[in-house]
N, CA, C and O of each residue as an XYZ file, in Angstrom:
396
protein
N      17.681     -8.500     -9.240
C      17.063     -8.224     -7.967
C      18.079     -8.969     -6.978
O      18.420    -10.131     -7.201
N      18.469     -8.362     -6.053
C      19.289     -8.947     -4.866
C      18.648     -9.552     -3.869
O      17.500     -9.189     -3.615
N      19.303    -10.653     -3.064
C      18.497    -11.245     -2.014
C      18.158    -10.286     -0.948
O      17.091    -10.419     -0.348
N      19.015     -9.282     -0.644
C      18.930     -8.379      0.330
C      17.497     -7.317      0.162
O      17.102     -6.513      1.007
N      16.953     -7.568     -1.042
C      15.839     -6.569     -1.450
C      14.553     -7.418     -1.181
O      13.462     -6.848     -1.139
N      14.649     -8.665     -1.012
C      13.566     -9.580     -0.658
C      12.759     -9.205      0.472
O      13.322     -8.878      1.517
N      11.400     -9.214      0.375
C      10.451     -9.017      1.491
C       9.415     -9.971      1.349
O       9.079    -10.282      0.206
N       8.749    -10.581      2.508
C       7.929    -11.521      2.697
C       6.582    -10.735      2.607
O       6.501     -9.694      3.259
N       5.526    -11.140      1.859
C       4.144    -10.287      1.903
C       3.339    -10.654      3.250
O       3.317    -11.812      3.665
N       2.823     -9.830      3.764
C       2.049     -9.885      4.929
C       0.604    -10.542      4.390
O      -0.018    -10.130      3.411
N       0.247    -11.570      5.184
C      -1.086    -12.221      4.632
C      -2.305    -11.534      5.598
O      -2.257    -11.617      6.825
N      -3.201    -10.973      5.008
C      -4.298    -10.267      5.587
C      -5.525    -10.506      4.726
O      -5.429    -10.348      3.509
N      -6.642    -10.868      5.266
C      -7.887    -10.981      4.309
C      -8.973    -10.344      5.088
O      -9.069    -10.221      6.309
N      -9.733     -9.983      4.190
C     -11.001     -9.285      4.650
C     -12.159     -9.983      4.047
O     -12.052    -10.520      2.945
N     -13.188     -9.997      4.680
C     -14.491    -10.629      4.214
C     -14.911     -9.776      3.037
O     -14.609     -8.582      3.034
N     -15.635    -10.352      1.969
C     -16.222     -9.477      0.781
C     -17.186     -8.510      1.318
O     -17.281     -7.415      0.764
N     -17.981     -8.823      2.433
C     -19.009     -7.582      2.765
C     -18.204     -6.432      3.430
O     -18.675     -5.295      3.476
N     -17.031     -6.725      3.926
C     -16.207     -5.654      4.468
C     -15.714     -4.719      3.412
O     -15.852     -3.496      3.437
N     -15.076     -5.477      2.407
C     -14.549     -4.780      1.266
C     -15.653     -3.890      0.534
O     -15.397     -2.777      0.074
N     -16.784     -4.437      0.480
C     -17.874     -3.946     -0.243
C     -18.263     -2.558      0.238
O     -18.496     -1.630     -0.538
N     -18.324     -2.463      1.646
C     -18.840     -1.370      2.326
C     -17.693     -0.552      2.769
O     -18.015      0.411      3.466
N     -16.329     -0.713      2.515
C     -15.299     -0.184      2.740
C     -15.054      1.259      1.988
O     -15.652      1.419      0.924
N     -14.234      2.290      2.459
C     -13.938      3.287      1.625
C     -12.901      2.627      0.780
O     -12.237      1.629      1.057
N     -12.875      3.400     -0.358
C     -11.705      3.039     -1.437
C     -10.982      4.226     -1.959
O     -11.612      5.258     -2.189
N      -9.647      4.148     -2.170
C      -9.000      5.120     -2.800
C      -7.901      4.564     -3.800
O      -7.389      3.457     -3.634
N      -7.618      5.290     -4.706
C      -6.591      4.933     -5.673
C      -5.416      5.781     -5.540
O      -5.626      6.993     -5.512
N      -4.139      5.338     -5.447
C      -3.048      6.075     -5.284
C      -1.971      5.954     -6.405
O      -1.789      4.841     -6.898
N      -1.317      6.917     -6.800
C      -0.200      6.801     -7.754
C       1.035      6.601     -6.973
O       1.311      7.504     -6.184
N       1.801      5.628     -7.040
C       2.995      5.335     -6.398
C       4.220      5.284     -7.170
O       4.383      4.397     -8.008
N       5.156      6.241     -6.930
C       6.383      6.289     -7.627
C       7.530      5.786     -6.869
O       7.525      5.847     -5.640
N       8.556      5.272     -7.551
C       9.780      4.833     -6.856
C       9.858      3.236     -6.837
O      10.837      2.595     -6.456
N       8.642      2.700     -7.319
C       8.808      1.199     -7.359
C       9.480      0.565     -8.539
O       9.108      0.896     -9.665
N      10.534     -0.407     -8.369
C      11.167     -0.760     -9.503
C      11.147     -2.197     -9.624
O      11.638     -2.649    -10.659
N      10.626     -3.105     -8.679
C      10.482     -4.401     -8.751
C       9.345     -4.953     -8.053
O       8.727     -4.233     -7.268
N       8.953     -6.319     -8.280
C       7.775     -6.847     -7.395
C       7.976     -6.796     -6.029
O       7.034     -6.680     -5.245
N       9.392     -6.890     -5.607
C       9.575     -6.616     -3.901
C       9.114     -5.195     -3.601
O       8.478     -4.965     -2.573
N       9.387     -4.335     -4.386
C       8.931     -2.936     -4.018
C       7.451     -2.859     -3.777
O       6.961     -2.279     -2.808
N       6.697     -3.537     -4.806
C       5.219     -3.593     -4.768
C       4.856     -4.254     -3.383
O       4.071     -3.651     -2.651
N       5.311     -5.293     -3.043
C       5.014     -6.146     -1.895
C       5.272     -5.116     -0.563
O       4.398     -4.938      0.286
N       6.514     -4.513     -0.519
C       6.829     -3.595      0.391
C       5.862     -2.641      0.650
O       5.376     -2.532      1.776
N       5.489     -1.845     -0.400
C       4.365     -0.975     -0.232
C       3.013     -1.438      0.177
O       2.307     -0.754      0.917
N       2.621     -2.658     -0.323
C       1.558     -3.302      0.147
C       1.526     -3.555      1.624
O       0.542     -3.255      2.301
N       2.693     -4.151      2.163
C       2.845     -4.404      3.482
C       2.728     -3.295      4.379
O       2.031     -3.385      5.389
N       3.452     -2.103      4.042
C       3.248     -0.882      4.645
C       1.779     -0.420      4.955
O       1.390     -0.006      6.046
N       1.009     -0.562      3.784
C      -0.537     -0.282      3.849
C      -1.196     -1.134      4.784
O      -1.921     -0.651      5.653
N      -0.983     -2.506      4.668
C      -1.796     -3.493      5.501
C      -1.300     -3.257      6.989
O      -2.116     -3.569      7.856
N      -0.336     -2.856      7.323
C       0.226     -2.700      8.604
C      -0.707     -1.623      9.333
O      -0.779     -1.586     10.561
N      -1.370     -0.809      8.559
C      -2.233      0.284      9.211
C      -3.592     -0.286      9.676
O      -4.387     -0.908      8.971
N      -3.734      0.056     11.080
C      -5.229     -0.471     11.576
C      -6.231      0.339     10.836
O      -6.096      1.560     10.748
N      -7.316     -0.346     10.254
C      -8.288      0.270      9.448
C      -8.090      0.036      7.984
O      -9.009      0.315      7.215
N      -6.842     -0.507      7.489
C      -6.928     -0.883      6.048
C      -7.302     -2.334      5.953
O      -6.697     -3.208      6.573
N      -8.236     -2.542      5.221
C      -8.739     -3.984      5.136
C      -8.048     -4.659      3.863
O      -7.713     -5.841      3.929
N      -7.860     -4.001      2.846
C      -7.079     -4.830      1.842
C      -6.200     -3.725      0.975
O      -6.424     -2.522      1.105
N      -5.256     -4.197      0.143
C      -4.681     -3.291     -0.554
C      -3.976     -4.204     -1.823
O      -3.398     -5.279     -1.660
N      -4.161     -3.543     -3.042
C      -3.616     -4.185     -4.238
C      -2.645     -3.261     -4.779
O      -3.072     -2.136     -5.035
N      -1.345     -3.521     -5.021
C      -0.456     -2.773     -5.458
C      -0.082     -3.234     -6.924
O       0.482     -4.312     -7.110
N      -0.403     -2.407     -7.925
C      -0.086     -2.890     -9.425
C       1.299     -2.119     -9.691
O       1.357     -0.895     -9.809
N       2.288     -2.886     -9.764
C       3.518     -2.443    -10.134
C       3.737     -1.764    -11.507
O       4.324     -0.692    -11.653
N       3.130     -2.604    -12.619
C       3.161     -2.239    -13.921
C       2.418     -0.739    -14.083
O       2.854      0.137    -14.829
N       1.391     -0.625    -13.368
C       0.652      0.668    -13.459
C       1.025      1.640    -12.501
O       0.472      2.734    -12.615
N       1.937      1.470    -11.473
C       2.492      2.427    -10.574
C       1.374      2.815     -9.695
O       1.398      3.959     -9.239
N       0.371      2.010     -9.383
C      -0.697      2.327     -8.649
C      -0.976      1.439     -7.500
O      -0.568      0.278     -7.518
N      -1.705      1.952     -6.418
C      -2.351      1.041     -5.401
C      -3.757      1.393     -5.141
O      -4.131      2.564     -5.070
N      -4.551      0.358     -4.995
C      -5.892      0.567     -4.702
C      -5.999     -0.087     -3.372
O      -5.583     -1.226     -3.163
N      -6.675      0.805     -2.312
C      -6.844      0.530     -0.915
C      -8.244      0.753     -0.627
O      -8.931      1.712     -0.977
N      -8.632     -0.421      0.166
C      -9.805     -0.483      0.866
C      -9.592     -0.316      2.377
O      -8.893     -1.087      3.034
N     -10.305      0.845      2.935
C     -10.054      1.096      4.318
C     -11.311      1.695      4.978
O     -12.339      1.910      4.336
N     -11.171      1.968      6.363
C     -12.087      2.559      7.058
C     -11.733      3.969      7.438
O     -10.880      4.125      8.311
N     -12.333      5.079      6.839
C     -11.799      6.300      7.159
C     -11.982      6.862      8.496
O     -11.452      7.880      8.941
N     -12.849      6.025      9.118
C     -12.883      6.505     10.665
C     -11.695      5.990     11.449
O     -11.463      6.463     12.561
N     -10.985      5.111     10.963
C      -9.776      4.481     11.683
C      -8.207      5.043     10.933
O      -7.104      5.088     11.479
N      -8.520      5.371      9.738
C      -7.142      5.819      9.037
C      -7.564      6.845      7.929
O      -8.559      6.753      7.209
N      -6.704      7.752      7.926
C      -6.843      8.896      7.170
C      -6.113      8.862      5.738
O      -5.135      8.123      5.629
N      -6.465      9.495      4.818
C      -5.734      9.474      3.382
C      -4.194      9.860      3.831
O      -3.226      9.170      3.514
N      -4.124     10.915      4.517
C      -2.716     11.334      4.812
C      -1.866     10.239      5.399
O      -0.676     10.178      5.091
N      -2.419      9.351      6.245
C      -1.884      8.143      6.936
C      -1.458      7.254      5.928
O      -0.353      6.726      6.055
N      -2.275      6.965      4.787
C      -2.180      5.973      3.734
C      -0.828      6.472      2.967
O       0.090      5.685      2.738
N      -0.783      7.879      2.583
C       0.278      8.196      1.916
C       1.579      8.279      2.733
O       2.663      8.185      2.159
N       1.497      8.441      3.970
C       2.748      8.238      4.824
C       3.241      6.977      4.811
O       4.418      6.673      4.617
N       2.189      6.129      5.050
C       2.562      4.532      4.994
C       3.444      3.971      3.841
O       4.346      3.140      3.948
N       2.990      4.610      2.690
C       3.670      4.338      1.408
C       5.101      4.797      1.455
O       6.035      4.109      1.042
N       5.234      6.088      2.022
C       6.735      6.626      2.074
C       7.488      5.924      3.106
O       8.698      5.717      3.009
N       6.700      5.522      4.192
C       7.463      4.756      5.223
C       7.928      3.334      4.945
O       8.897      2.841      5.523
N       7.159      2.660      3.989
C       7.583      1.544      3.556
C       8.966      1.418      2.789
O       9.627      0.383      2.710
N       9.303      2.696      2.216
C      10.691      2.696      1.736
C      11.807      3.283      2.565
O      12.934      3.490      2.114
N      11.425      3.544      3.821
C      12.196      4.262      4.792
C      13.444      3.281      5.249
O      13.665      2.996      6.426
N      14.133      2.866      4.262
C      15.329      1.885      4.630
C      16.658      2.367      4.181
O      17.668      1.692      4.382
N      16.692      3.667      3.500
C      17.841      4.246      3.060
C      18.200      3.763      1.658
O      19.140      4.291      1.065
N      17.452      2.729      1.075
C      17.736      2.362     -0.262
C      16.473      2.498     -1.249
O      16.661      2.636     -2.458
N      15.116      2.452     -0.669
C      14.065      2.608     -1.426
C      13.478      4.103     -0.968
O      13.714      4.610      0.128
N      12.756      4.644     -1.902
C      12.161      5.889     -1.747
C      10.902      6.006     -2.553
O      10.957      6.284     -3.751
N       9.691      5.786     -1.885
C       8.320      5.668     -2.451
C       7.531      7.026     -2.078
O       7.643      7.607     -0.998
N       6.772      7.404     -3.079
C       5.953      8.612     -2.848
C       4.564      8.113     -3.498
O       4.480      7.486     -4.554
N       3.449      8.520     -2.641
C       2.193      8.333     -3.113
C       1.411      9.628     -3.184
O       1.583     10.564     -2.403
N       0.480      9.608     -4.245
C      -0.441     10.932     -4.562
C      -1.699     10.224     -4.743
O      -1.771      9.190     -5.407
N      -2.725     10.785     -4.141
C      -4.205     10.556     -4.558
C      -4.621     10.853     -5.962
O      -4.612     11.976     -6.466
N      -4.993      9.722     -6.559
C      -5.577      9.802     -7.841
C      -7.125     10.008     -7.794
O      -7.659     10.892     -8.464
N      -7.783      9.221     -7.036
C      -9.290      9.273     -6.760
C      -9.644      8.536     -5.519
O      -9.091      7.516     -5.108
N     -10.606      9.158     -4.988
C     -11.190      8.473     -3.783
C     -12.670      8.117     -3.993
O     -13.301      7.550     -3.101
């Protein structure tokens, strides 16, 4: 892993009662090769207004996202994952596993 691949994680926390009442989706994410990739994907999701929390599991190639479907669509989540790799070096692709 090279230094120019490093990315700082976004700090965003949601209260438990918000997470418990949030919509949840599980995404399959391809293209991640290291922990920085997982952080990059998580950051991309957390930047969306309406995403309360996201856990990206590198070893399982999945992301679990808690969000408000009134503010953010599933398509926007998929696009955010793709956009997280929009640097000419990383290429991520998300597909819905389950909602």
